[in-house]
GUZA-820330 format. One line per field, with one value per residue (C-alpha): residue number from 1; chain; x, y, z; residue in three letters. Coordinates in steps of 0.2 Angstrom, whole numbers, padded with zeros to 4 digits. Each point is the difference from the previous one (the first is absolute). Example, Ala and Ser with C-alpha at 12.3 -4.5 7.8 and 13.67 -1.06 7.14 Angstrom:
2
resi = 1|2
chain = A|A
xx = 0062|0006
yy = -0022|0017
zz = 0039|-0003
resn = ALA|SER
// end
This chain:
326
resi = 1|2|3|4|5|6|7|8|9|10|11|12|13|14|15|16|17|18|19|20|21|22|23|24|25|26|27|28|29|30|31|32|33|34|35|36|37|38|39|40|41|42|43|44|45|46|47|48|49|50|51|52|53|54|55|56|57|58|59|60|61|62|63|64|65|66|67|68|69|70|71|72|73|74|75|76|77|78|79|80|81|82|83|84|85|86|87|88|89|90|91|92|93|94|95|96|97|98|99|100|101|102|103|104|105|106|107|108|109|110|111|112|113|114|115|116|117|118|119|120|121|122|123|124|125|126|127|128|129|130|131|132|133|134|135|136|137|138|139|140|141|142|143|144|145|146|147|148|149|150|151|152|153|154|155|156|157|158|159|160|161|162|163|164|165|166|167|168|169|170|171|172|173|174|175|176|177|178|179|180|181|182|183|184|185|186|187|188|189|190|191|192|193|194|195|196|197|198|199|200|201|202|203|204|205|206|207|208|209|210|211|212|213|214|215|216|217|218|219|220|221|222|223|224|225|226|227|228|229|230|231|232|233|234|235|236|237|238|239|240|241|242|243|244|245|246|247|248|249|250|251|252|253|254|255|256|257|258|259|260|261|262|263|264|265|266|267|268|269|270|271|272|273|274|275|276|277|278|279|280|281|282|283|284|285|286|287|288|289|290|291|292|293|294|295|296|297|298|299|300|301|302|303|304|305|306|307|308|309|310|311|312|313|314|315|316|317|318|319|320|321|322|323|324|325|326
chain = A|A|A|A|A|A|A|A|A|A|A|A|A|A|A|A|A|A|A|A|A|A|A|A|A|A|A|A|A|A|A|A|A|A|A|A|A|A|A|A|A|A|A|A|A|A|A|A|A|A|A|A|A|A|A|A|A|A|A|A|A|A|A|A|A|A|A|A|A|A|A|A|A|A|A|A|A|A|A|A|A|A|A|A|A|A|A|A|A|A|A|A|A|A|A|A|A|A|A|A|A|A|A|A|A|A|A|A|A|A|A|A|A|A|A|A|A|A|A|A|A|A|A|A|A|A|A|A|A|A|A|A|A|A|A|A|A|A|A|A|A|A|A|A|A|A|A|A|A|A|A|A|A|A|A|A|A|A|A|A|A|A|A|A|A|A|A|A|A|A|A|A|A|A|A|A|A|A|A|A|A|A|A|A|A|A|A|A|A|A|A|A|A|A|A|A|A|A|A|A|A|A|A|A|A|A|A|A|A|A|A|A|A|A|A|A|A|A|A|A|A|A|A|A|A|A|A|A|A|A|A|A|A|A|A|A|A|A|A|A|A|A|A|A|A|A|A|A|A|A|A|A|A|A|A|A|A|A|A|A|A|A|A|A|A|A|A|A|A|A|A|A|A|A|A|A|A|A|A|A|A|A|A|A|A|A|A|A|A|A|A|A|A|A|A|A|A|A|A|A|A|A|A|A|A|A|A|A|A|A|A|A|A|A|A|A|A|A|A|A|A|A|A|A|A|A
xx = 0484|0016|0011|0011|0015|0009|0016|0005|0004|-0011|-0004|-0012|-0005|-0001|-0008|-0001|-0010|0011|-0005|0014|0014|0014|0002|0006|0015|0005|0001|0010|-0014|-0003|-0020|-0007|0016|0003|0015|0007|0005|0007|-0009|0005|-0007|-0014|-0004|0006|-0014|-0012|0003|0000|-0017|-0008|-0012|-0007|-0016|0009|-0009|0009|-0004|0011|0011|0014|-0004|-0002|-0012|-0011|-0002|-0002|-0014|-0008|0000|-0008|-0013|-0004|-0002|0019|0010|0015|0015|0013|0017|0010|0008|-0007|0006|-0006|-0008|-0019|0003|0006|-0018|-0009|0006|-0002|-0018|-0004|0007|-0011|-0017|0001|0002|0018|0012|0015|0016|0009|0019|0001|0016|0005|0000|-0012|-0014|0004|-0012|-0003|-0003|-0012|-0001|-0014|0001|-0013|-0001|-0002|0016|0009|0019|0007|0013|0000|0010|0000|0005|-0004|-0004|0018|0005|-0012|0016|0003|-0001|-0018|-0005|-0004|-0009|-0013|-0008|-0003|-0007|-0020|0001|-0002|0008|0014|0002|0013|0004|0013|0002|0011|0012|0010|0004|0006|0002|-0018|-0007|0010|-0004|-0019|-0002|0011|-0012|-0015|0006|0006|-0018|-0009|-0007|-0001|0012|-0006|0008|-0004|0017|-0008|0010|0010|0013|0003|0001|0012|0012|-0004|-0003|0013|-0007|-0018|0003|0009|-0014|-0011|0009|0001|-0015|-0016|-0014|-0012|0008|-0009|0008|-0005|0004|0018|0003|-0001|0011|0013|0003|-0002|0006|-0016|-0017|-0014|-0004|0017|0005|-0015|0008|0017|-0005|-0011|0015|0003|-0015|-0017|-0012|0005|-0013|0002|-0008|-0004|-0011|-0013|0005|-0004|0012|0010|-0003|0012|-0003|0004|0008|-0017|0000|-0016|-0006|-0011|-0008|-0004|-0019|-0001|0002|0003|0020|0004|0015|0009|0006|-0004|-0006|0015|-0004|-0018|0002|0012|-0013|-0016|0011|0006|-0018|-0003|0012|-0004|-0020|0009|-0004|0007|0012|-0009|-0014|0014|0005|-0015|-0004|0017|-0006|-0015|0009|0013|-0012|-0013|0015|0008|-0016|0003|0015|0013|0000|-0015|-0019|-0014|-0010|-0016|0012|0007|-0019|-0005|0021|-0006|-0016|0008|0012|-0012|-0009|0014|0006|-0018
yy = 0368|0004|0015|0012|0008|0015|0008|0018|0017|0008|0018|0012|0005|0018|0002|0014|0002|0011|0011|-0006|-0009|0014|-0002|-0019|0007|0013|-0013|-0012|-0014|-0013|-0001|-0015|-0005|0000|0010|0002|0014|0009|0011|0017|-0005|-0007|0016|0012|-0012|0005|0017|0001|-0008|0009|0009|-0017|-0008|-0016|-0015|-0010|-0022|-0012|-0008|-0010|-0015|-0013|0010|0004|-0020|-0004|0014|-0007|-0019|0007|0010|-0017|-0009|-0009|0000|0010|0007|0011|0004|0016|0015|0017|0015|0004|0018|0004|-0012|-0012|0000|0002|-0014|-0011|0006|-0004|-0019|-0003|0010|-0010|-0017|-0002|-0008|0013|-0008|0017|0003|0019|0011|0017|0006|0006|-0009|-0005|0009|-0004|0016|-0005|0011|-0004|0005|0006|-0015|-0008|-0008|0000|0003|-0002|0011|-0011|0006|-0017|0008|-0013|-0015|-0001|-0005|-0016|-0011|-0020|0000|0007|-0015|-0017|-0015|0000|0016|-0013|-0015|0003|0005|-0008|0013|0013|0015|0009|0015|0003|0017|-0009|-0006|0016|-0011|-0016|-0008|0002|-0004|-0018|0000|0003|-0014|-0012|0000|0000|-0016|-0008|0003|-0008|0015|0004|0014|0014|0011|0018|0007|0017|0011|-0001|0009|-0008|-0018|0008|0004|-0019|-0010|-0015|0000|-0001|-0014|-0009|0005|-0008|-0016|-0004|0008|0006|-0010|0015|0014|0017|0013|0012|-0001|0013|-0011|-0016|0006|0008|-0018|-0008|0011|-0007|0002|-0003|-0018|-0005|0007|-0008|-0017|0005|0005|-0016|-0012|0009|0003|-0012|0015|0016|0013|0015|0015|0010|0013|0004|-0017|-0010|-0011|-0018|-0016|-0013|-0014|-0020|0001|0011|0019|0008|0015|0013|0016|0015|0007|0017|0016|0018|0002|0017|-0007|-0018|0000|-0015|-0010|-0013|-0001|-0003|-0012|-0012|0001|-0006|-0014|-0005|0000|-0011|-0013|0001|-0004|-0016|0007|-0002|0010|0011|0004|0005|0012|0007|0005|0009|0009|0006|0005|0009|0008|0007|0010|0009|0009|0008|0010|-0010|-0018|0000|-0003|0005|-0014|0004|-0006|-0016|-0006|0002|-0008|-0015|-0004|-0002|-0010|-0012|-0001|-0004|-0012|-0009
zz = 0547|-0005|0004|-0006|0006|-0010|0003|-0007|0002|0013|-0010|0000|-0018|-0004|-0016|-0011|-0017|-0013|-0013|-0011|-0001|0000|0021|-0003|-0011|0012|0014|-0013|0003|-0012|-0005|0005|0012|0019|0006|0018|0003|0019|0010|-0005|-0018|0007|0009|-0016|-0010|0013|0001|-0020|-0001|0016|-0012|-0007|0008|0011|0009|0012|0002|0009|-0016|-0006|-0011|0012|0011|-0013|-0005|0018|0003|-0018|0011|0015|-0008|-0011|0019|0000|0017|-0002|0008|-0005|0004|-0001|0010|0004|0010|0014|-0007|-0009|-0014|0008|0013|-0016|-0009|0015|0003|-0018|0001|0016|-0007|-0016|0010|-0004|0013|0002|0002|0003|0007|0006|-0004|0003|-0015|-0011|-0008|-0019|-0012|-0019|-0012|-0014|-0013|-0013|-0018|-0010|-0007|0018|-0002|0017|0005|0018|0009|0016|0015|0010|0017|0015|-0015|-0003|0018|-0001|0006|-0001|0020|0000|-0009|0008|-0005|0012|-0008|-0016|0008|0000|-0021|-0014|-0014|0002|-0013|-0001|-0011|-0010|0006|0017|-0011|0007|0013|-0005|0016|0007|-0018|0000|0020|-0004|-0014|0009|0017|-0012|-0009|0017|0006|-0016|-0006|-0018|-0006|-0011|-0007|-0010|-0009|0004|-0014|-0015|0006|0016|-0010|-0011|0016|0007|-0014|0007|0018|-0005|-0010|0013|0013|-0015|-0003|0019|0009|-0011|-0004|-0007|-0012|-0003|-0014|-0011|-0019|0003|0015|-0008|-0015|0013|0007|-0015|-0013|-0012|-0005|0012|-0009|-0001|0017|0010|-0005|0005|0018|0001|-0001|0017|0008|0001|-0006|-0010|-0002|-0012|0001|-0016|0005|-0013|-0010|0015|0009|-0005|0015|-0004|0011|-0001|-0017|-0005|-0007|0002|-0006|0010|-0006|0010|0005|-0011|0013|-0001|0008|0010|0011|-0004|0018|0009|-0016|0002|0018|0000|-0014|0011|0013|-0012|-0007|0019|0004|-0013|0004|0019|-0008|-0010|-0015|-0018|-0008|-0011|0013|0011|-0014|-0002|0019|-0001|-0016|0008|0014|-0011|-0011|0014|0012|-0016|-0002|0016|0006|0013|0003|0011|-0002|0010|0009|-0014|-0014|0010|0004|-0020|-0002|0012|-0007|-0017|0005|0008|-0015|-0010|0014|-0001
resn = MET|LYS|SER|VAL|LEU|GLY|ILE|GLY|ASN|ALA|LEU|VAL|ASP|ILE|ILE|THR|LYS|LEU|GLU|ASN|GLU|ASN|LEU|LEU|ASN|SER|PHE|SER|LEU|PRO|LYS|GLY|SER|MET|THR|LEU|VAL|ASP|HIS|ASP|THR|ALA|ASN|PHE|ILE|LEU|ALA|GLU|THR|SER|GLY|LEU|PRO|LYS|GLN|ARG|ALA|SER|GLY|GLY|SER|THR|ALA|ASN|THR|ILE|HIS|GLY|LEU|ALA|HIS|LEU|GLY|ILE|PRO|VAL|GLY|PHE|ILE|GLY|LYS|VAL|GLY|GLU|ASP|ASP|LEU|GLY|ARG|PHE|PHE|ARG|LYS|ASP|MET|LYS|VAL|ASN|LYS|ILE|ASN|PRO|ILE|LEU|PHE|LYS|SER|ILE|HIS|GLU|THR|GLY|LYS|ALA|LEU|ALA|MET|ILE|SER|PRO|ASP|SER|GLU|ARG|THR|PHE|ALA|THR|TYR|LEU|GLY|ALA|ALA|VAL|GLU|LEU|SER|PRO|GLU|ASP|LEU|THR|SER|GLU|ILE|PHE|LYS|THR|TYR|ASP|PHE|PHE|TYR|ILE|GLU|GLY|TYR|LEU|ILE|GLN|ASN|HIS|ALA|VAL|PHE|GLU|LYS|ALA|VAL|ARG|LEU|ALA|LYS|ALA|ASN|GLY|LEU|GLN|VAL|CYS|LEU|ASP|LEU|ALA|SER|TYR|ASN|VAL|VAL|ASP|ASP|ASN|ARG|ASP|PHE|PHE|ARG|LYS|ILE|MET|SER|GLU|TYR|VAL|ASP|ILE|LEU|PHE|ALA|ASN|GLU|GLU|GLU|ILE|LYS|SER|LEU|THR|GLY|LYS|LYS|PRO|GLU|ASP|ALA|ILE|LEU|GLU|ALA|GLY|ILE|LEU|VAL|ASN|GLN|VAL|ILE|VAL|LYS|LEU|GLY|ALA|GLU|GLY|SER|LEU|VAL|TYR|THR|ASN|GLY|LYS|LEU|HIS|ARG|ILE|GLY|VAL|LYS|PRO|SER|ASN|PRO|VAL|ASP|THR|THR|GLY|ALA|GLY|ASP|LEU|TYR|ALA|ALA|GLY|PHE|LEU|TYR|GLY|LEU|ILE|MET|GLU|GLN|ASP|PRO|GLU|THR|CYS|GLY|LYS|ILE|GLY|SER|ILE|LEU|ALA|GLY|ARG|VAL|ILE|GLU|GLY|ILE|GLY|ALA|LYS|MET|ASP|GLU|ALA|SER|TRP|GLU|ARG|LEU|ARG|ARG|GLU|ILE|LYS|GLN|ILE|ILE|SER
// end
């Protein structure tokens, strides 16, 4: 079976459900965005939300997608950097427990954390302290790491280090892997538009984006934006939330519906959609079936808090997906 290697910011998600959006305004955090914060700001936000219930889970966009693929039985690995601290040990253990090959480099600094704040309408806003994750360096990456994999998945959040980003996709391409990029967040695209377009034209085979991200990349609405992105990339997937998704491949546009769900928290929806779509590709399914599998996973994960699901949920999903493929 084909395998997937991912690289991204190794973060531990600290998830807080907000009673209202006033705190987001007080922290100057745009709703629905990912904002990088420093150590002191992260601790200030934790202190200000200390009275609200919290959950902890290994996270980061790529890590969430890799987790999903692992639960679907795909051989996977993850490249990242963590500190030699409690959060770092938590992250590594979680990888191993979930049958993910952890290619984790160590730092003397703290493991990064993503403070995920969930609004009453289920939208999530991230304040992210990268910590050790940002110290991943080009020297950490060698050709040997990539040789046993077939797909390479990279998150746009890693763009803060252009040298690491470009070396990673270059090594993946040189070793024959199909390169998959998720644009990550519209404000990240805003700040790095030209670099993203360069990387896409030279290295990327499959692009994942949501409506805001593809608009930031192209300045166009989804139907027009996906055609423009399709000039640079072989296959483009645009996630439209409750409106489903668009898939553009081989000059043809496919519209995919959604599975009805009761959203509680949208954290991980895009990441799990990507996991489902890639699973479909690995199982040699057509674009519409790949999109349908992605939608099923996304629809299920938003019914709970955080980007992780329990084994009972995964078992039901595996049965449902098996029926679709059959």
